[in-house]
C-alpha positions in Angstrom: 26.5 49.5 52.1 27.1 46.6 49.7 24.4 44.5 51.4 21.8 47.3 51.2 22.5 47.7 47.5 22.2 44.0 46.8 18.9 43.8 48.8 17.5 46.9 47.0 18.4 45.4 43.6 16.8 42.1 44.5 13.6 43.9 45.7 13.4 45.9 42.5 13.9 42.8 40.4 11.3 40.8 42.3 8.8 43.7 42.0 9.4 43.9 38.2 8.8 40.2 37.8 5.6 40.3 39.8 4.4 43.4 38.0 4.8 41.5 34.7 2.4 38.8 35.9 -1.2 39.2 35.0 -3.6 37.8 37.6 -6.6 38.0 35.3 -7.7 34.6 33.9 -6.8 34.0 30.3 -9.4 32.8 27.9 -8.2 30.5 25.0 -10.5 30.3 22.0 -10.6 26.8 20.4 -11.9 26.4 16.9 -14.5 23.7 17.2 -15.0 23.3 13.4 -13.5 20.1 12.0 -13.4 20.0 8.2 -13.3 16.2 8.2 -15.8 15.5 10.9 -18.7 14.5 8.6 -16.4 12.5 6.3 -14.9 10.6 9.2 -18.3 10.0 10.8 -19.5 8.4 7.5 -16.3 6.5 6.7 -16.3 2.8 6.4 -14.7 0.9 9.3 -11.0 0.3 9.0 -10.0 -3.4 8.7 -7.4 -4.6 11.1 -4.1 -5.7 9.7 -3.6 -9.4 9.0 -2.4 -11.6 11.8 0.6 -13.9 11.5 -0.4 -17.5 11.8 3.1 -19.0 11.3 6.6 -17.8 10.9 9.0 -20.5 9.6 12.7 -20.7 8.8 13.4 -23.1 5.9 16.7 -24.7 5.1 16.8 -25.8 1.5 18.5 -28.7 -0.4 21.1 -26.2 -1.9 21.8 -25.0 1.7 20.0 -21.7 1.2 17.8 -20.2 4.0 14.4 -18.5 3.6 12.3 -16.8 6.3 8.6 -17.1 5.5 5.7 -15.6 7.5 2.2 -16.7 6.8 -0.9 -14.5 7.5 -4.6 -15.2 8.0 -5.6 -13.2 4.9 -4.0 -15.8 2.5 -0.8 -13.9 2.1 2.8 -14.6 3.1 6.1 -12.7 3.1 9.5 -14.2 2.2 12.9 -12.9 3.1 16.4 -14.2 2.2 18.0 -12.8 5.3 16.5 -12.5 8.8 16.6 -8.7 8.7 15.9 -8.4 4.9 13.2 -6.6 3.1 10.1 -8.9 2.8 8.5 -9.7 -0.5 4.7 -10.0 -0.3 3.2 -13.3 -1.7 -0.5 -14.1 -2.3 -2.4 -17.3 -2.6 -4.9 -17.2 -5.5 -8.4 -18.0 -4.4 -7.0 -18.7 -0.9 -5.2 -21.9 -2.0 -1.4 -22.3 -2.1 1.0 -21.8 -3.7 1.9 -18.3 -2.4 3.3 -16.4 -5.3 4.8 -13.1 -6.4 7.0 -12.0 -9.3 9.8 -14.5 -9.3 8.8 -16.2 -6.0 6.7 -19.2 -5.0 6.2 -21.1 -1.7 4.2 -24.3 -2.2 2.3 -24.2 1.2 2.3 -23.3 4.9 3.9 -26.6 5.9 7.0 -28.2 7.3 8.3 -29.4 3.9 7.8 -27.0 1.0 9.2 -26.2 -2.4 10.4 -22.7 -3.0 11.2 -20.7 -6.1 13.1 -17.5 -5.8 15.4 -15.5 -8.2 18.3 -17.8 -9.0 16.6 -20.8 -7.2 14.1 -22.9 -9.1 11.6 -25.2 -7.2 14.0 -26.4 -4.5 13.0 -28.7 -1.7 13.1 -27.0 1.7 12.5 -28.2 5.3 11.6 -26.2 8.4 
């Protein structure tokens, strides 16, 4: 008797699940209007980000260390720790030194002079 009841309950449950299924194909309406389509089509091409041309670690005469990356767009970044926040430097007219507020790197070279907050024109070597 127990098995008949379990079998009947399973049959009723399966029938209820199948009855809930709709075998009709479902149509999904997609809005084809893009409000920015014309603006994007007429937009100027996006310039690629600058490429790094050199990444150098400098040890300076006062035993400080600087991490400097140089890029192909006449910019550089300088960090005082390897994982530190970089400061963006630029070279006016594409010619060194690379400078920013309180910072200066004389060139993209093995031997440079660096100015940073608390450090004034110190000699540094890669």
